[in-house]
N, C-alpha and C positions, 0 to 999 in steps of 0.2 A: 366451449369449456365449461366441464362444472364446477361446481364451486367448489375451490380447495382452503379445509380450512390449515391452517397452520397449529403446533401445537401449545397450549399453555404457557404462558409467559416466556412466549418468542420474543425475542428482543429485533426490532426494526432501526435501524437508524443510516449514519455515515461514515465516512470517515477523512482524516485530514491529518498531514504533519505540518511539525510547524514550520521548516524553511519552506515549503511549499505556499503557503498562507500566511504567516504572520508580518514577516517584513522587518526591515532595520536588524537584521543579526550579522554576523562576523566569526565567520569559522571554516575549514580549509575547504567548501564549497564555494563560497563566496569568493576568495582569493581566487579555486579557479578560474571562476567563472569572468575576475575581471582579466586574468593572462589568458581566458581561451574564447572570448565574446568574439571578437573579430575574422578569427578562424573558422569561429561556428558558421559564421556569416556567410564567408566567402563561400562555407561546403556545402551550404543549404542546399544550393539546386540541383546539384550533384544526386543530394539525399533525398530530396521530396520534392523535386517536378514528377516523380512519376505519377504521384496522388492526384488521383479528380480533383480536390481540395488549391491543387498548387494555383492557378491562375487568382486564388481567393487569399491565401495567407503567404503569399511571394514576399509583397512588401515590408510583412513582419515579418522573416523568415529571414529575408538577408538584412536586417536591421540589427547592431550586433546588439543593442538597446533589449532587446528580446531575449538575451542572455544572461542576463543581469539580474538575479531575485530580487535584489532592489529594496520597495516597501511592500512587493509582493501583492498581498488582498489589503492590506492593513488588518487580520486577521486581529493582532496583537492589542490594537489598540478598540477591533468593534464587534470581539467574541459572546458579549453580550445580545446585540441585535443578529449577531449570526444565530445563535444560541437559540432567540425567539424566532426567527423562520422556522428551524427546523422541526422546534415545539411542533406550529401551527400545522406543520407535516406529518406530523401524530409519531415523530420519533421516539422513542424509549430508550433508547443509546447512544453515544457517540464515540466515536475512537480518534485518541487526537494525539501526539508525541508531543516531551518536556524535553524541551533545546539543552542540552548539554551544557554548548556554548555558551549558554545564559545564566546558566546555575554555576559554573567553575570556570568562569572566561580566564582566571589565572589559575595555574597547578597551587590547590589546596586552599586555596579563597573563594567560599562558597561565597553566593548571593541570596542575602536573605532577604531583599527586595521581590527579586525574581520566584524565587521559591514561592513567599506569598500571594503574585500574580498567579502559578501556575495555581494555590491552592483557592485562590478565587475562579479562576476557570472552572476546576473541579463543582467550588458550590453554585457555581452558575447554573452547572448542568443538572447537578441533584434539585437544585428550586425549580426545575422547569423537568423535572419528572424523568432525568434520563441517564440511564446508568452510563457512568464512564467510563473508558477502555484508557490506558496510559501505555504508550508503546514509549518505550525509555530507548530505544537506539532507532534512527529510521534516517541513516545513513552517514550523519554530518557529526564532526568532530569540530571540540578547542583546538585551534591554532596552534596552541601548545603540543597537542597531542600529533599533529600533521606533523610537527618538529623531531620528534623524537622517531618517526618514522610510521606514525600511524599502526595500525592493525600488524603493520609486519613484526613491532617489535613488541612480545612479550610485556613487555611493565604495560604494554594500552591496557591489557589486561587487567592486570590487577588496581591499574587507576579509576575506568570502567567500573571492579566491583566497589570499589569505596565511594565509587557517583551514587550506583545500586543500589548500598548501604545507606546512605545521607537521604537518599527519595526513599526509602522502603521508610526511615525511621520516622518522615516528616508527615507520610501520608498514610500509615498503618491505619488510624481509622479514619481513615475518608475513600477510599481507592479500596474495592473489591481485585478487581481484573487489570493485570499486566499481564503485558508483552514485552518480553525482552530484547526481543532483536525481530528487526521487517527484515525481508529480502533478504539473507546471509547470501543466497546462492548467486542472485541477480546483481548485488554488490561485489561481490566476489569477481564474478566474472566478465564484467563491462568495467570493471575498475582496474581489473592484476590481468588479465587474458585478451579482451579487446581492446583496452585501452579509450575505453571511447565514456568511462566517467572518473571522475579524480580517484585517486591520484594521476592517473591517467600514462598505467605502466603494463607493458606487455610480457609477460612473464610466469611462467605456468608454475616453474617451481615457489616463485614469492606468493602465487597463490594459493600455493597449497599451504602454506604456510599462516595467510591471513583468516584461510579459512576451517583450521585446528584452532586456533587462537580463538576465532568468535564462537567453536563450538565450546571448544572450556569457557567462555567468559559465560554464554549461555548455561551451562548446567551448573556450573558453580551458584551464580547467580537467582536459580532457583530454590537455592539451597540459603544463601542468605536470605532472602527476603520471605523464607518460609519459616526462619529463624527470630524474623523482628515481628513478622504479619502471620503466625500459623493456619490463619483463615483464609488466608489471598488464596490466587486464584492466577496461574503462573503459567504463562503459555509463548507461542512465538506464529509469527505472520510469517510466513516460505510461500514464494511465489511457485505456483504451481501450474502447468501448462498439460494437456492432454495430444501423447504424441500417437502420430501416424506414420505408417510407412508410406512414402509416393506411391510403389505399387507394389506387387507383392512376388517381390523375387528376393527368393532364400535370402541372402545377406542383407537386403533389409531390416528384413523383420529381426535380426542380432543386433543392427544397428539403433534401431528402434527400441528397442528392451533395454540394450544399456547406455543410449543416452536420459531413457526412462529414468531408469536406477540412479543415477550419477545425479539427475537434475531434483526429480521428484522425492524421494527416498533414502539416501545416504546420509544425508547431515538428519533428516528425523530420527534415522535405525540410530543411530551416537545419543543422541538424545533423548530417548523417547520415554526414558526412566526417570527423568527428569523436568515433566509435565505434566501439566495439570489439564489442559486443553489445546489445541491444536487450531491455528487461524489460516484459516487457506485462502491466499488471492489469486484467485482464477481469471484470466482475461478470453484467454484464445487457444486454439490447436494450433500447432506445428508440425508440418511434414518431414521427416528426414529421408535420407538415403540416398541412392545413386540412380540413376536414368530421368525417364519424363515421367511425369504425375501423368497419374491414371487415377486419382485421385478425384470426385466434385468437390470443388471448393465454393460458400455459398459469399452474402454480402459483407462487404470489407465496412469499418469503419475510415473515417478522415485520416487515421494513422496507416491505414490497408492492413491494421490487422484483421483477420479473419471473424466473421461473426459465428461461432460454435455454439449453443447454449446446452448440447447434452455434454458438451465436455467438463462442466460444473457437474454434471451425473457422475460420467467413468469417475472421475478425480474423489471425489466424496466417497462414492463406492471401495476404491481403491485402500481409503484412508483408514475403514471400519474397521481392518484389519489391527490398529494397533489401541483397538477399545479407549478411546480419549471421547471427551464432550469436544464437540467443533460448532466454530464458527466460521464464518465467509468474511472474511475481515476487509476485502476486496473485490468488489469488480463491477465493472463500470465500463462505458463507453466514449472516446473521442467522438464527438456531434454537434459541431456549432448551430447544425441550421435545426438541432434537435427535430431531426427527422427518424431516427429507427430508433431511439433512445425508450420511447413506450414499449417499444416490442422486446426490444435488449432484456429488459426490465423482467416484462411479463414473461420471456419463453423462460429464462433461467430460472427464476423461480417456482416455475413450474416444475423445471429439471429437477430442481433443488428439493422439491415437494415429494418429488417420485422417488429419490434416495432416502428422506424423513418416510415416508412408508413402506418400502423394502428394509427398514430397522436402522440407518444411520441416525445417529444422535447429534441431529442439526440443529442448535442451541440460537441462534441467533445470523442476524444478516447486515454486515455496511457496506453500503453502495460507494463508491468511486466513483466521484468526491460529492462533500456536501455544498463545494465552492469552485468555481473556474480555480486554475490555479498554476503555479511554475512548474512546468512538469520536469521531474527530474530525469527520467531513464534515456540517458544517452545526451540528455542536457536540451530538451525537443524546447526549453522555454514555455513560451503565453500562448501559442497558436494551437495548442491542441485543447480544447472544449470537452473538457469533461464534467462540469457541474450540473448537479440540480439548481441550483442557483447560478445565472449568468452574470458578471462581473464586468464594469465599465472599468477599467484599469486607468482610464484617466478619472473617472469623477468617481470609485469606486462604489458608485452605484451596483444593488442589489437587486437582482430582478429571478423571479420566479418560474423558471420555464413547465411550459405544459407536462412535460413526463416525471416531474416532480409531484403534481397534482395524480399523476396515475399511481404512480410510489406510494403517495398519501395515503389513498382510496385503500391503497392492502393494506398497511402500518394499521391503521384506523380499525379495521376490520378484520385485522391478526387471517388474513383470506385471501386466498384469489378468485375473487368474484369473474361470475361471466362473463364473455367480451363486452356484451348489452350496454353494460353496467361500466365501461370506461369509454 
């Protein structure tokens, strides 16, 4: 592999979300976890026994405590220690979320102590030379929002925009990059169609209402933030999948095109005039259609997700049409043994670099995640290990994985060096 240099001032970092790392929360998700932990533990064998890692995770996956976020990684109290690690690894940016339920635990009551906490988080990042990317909604709500029906209720949009305005005023002199929503497509599909996320509903009409309310919130939040902070950069972090048909049956091509449009582009098309940048969350390829698969699949992560690095190239090329700067706001792998993460990072960055060489305006990359954490998607809990840094959940000890050192070389040199240097 030849030396591949990235653009000047390219941002390198990692990402977290409050609910997954902070600990000590009380929101709609923590209440749902308490109600569903026993059920999730009981369903674990059916859901995960096909995975190669099952013998290693069986005891944990069948323990109800695995599905209770609890103190998570205690990042709320240890963020400076964690940012010291990120700084040592050459990170120049960090994506995190501000937890709405901390800021406004009761309707109309803003907690100044918690606002000050997040101000300290931002300042801790800046003191270490890292640009803060602040996510304003990463799937969780205060319990009083859940009590009025959550995102099904149009009033939630108004309450959320009030929260947005408060944060914009508080951080207008300290934060440039705001990500309003994280993966509204996954939140809606899993929470209101598949029913595997809070609030656990299976109703496509309610899903449509939620999706439209989130769309409205994104567009109006953009205008509010800019009215308070004209120089802000306001975007979204959406989940993008590379879709391919299982085989070349004509009908499968139609299915693939339809699924791809609604998953990857429908929401984006609605908000494209109210975005300064696009955040791309990419993990894997997804095969769709009828009949037997004729497409050859590659290696799998601990979660059974196919490792398909070229997919990030296809997605970024498709997103070029929006003529917006882009950041890869999530990209990572569940790999407890850290055997695949090194090549996962290198191969995805190689294809990202190829897209940049072909004129795609990508300005930063955030690996998911800085820390092992409580995994949100379908509430898998603590056994999937996505961290550049391993966390011992008993002692809270942090241990930098070898793959993190590989990524550190890339961050510090702003380039993909020949393999011999890794």
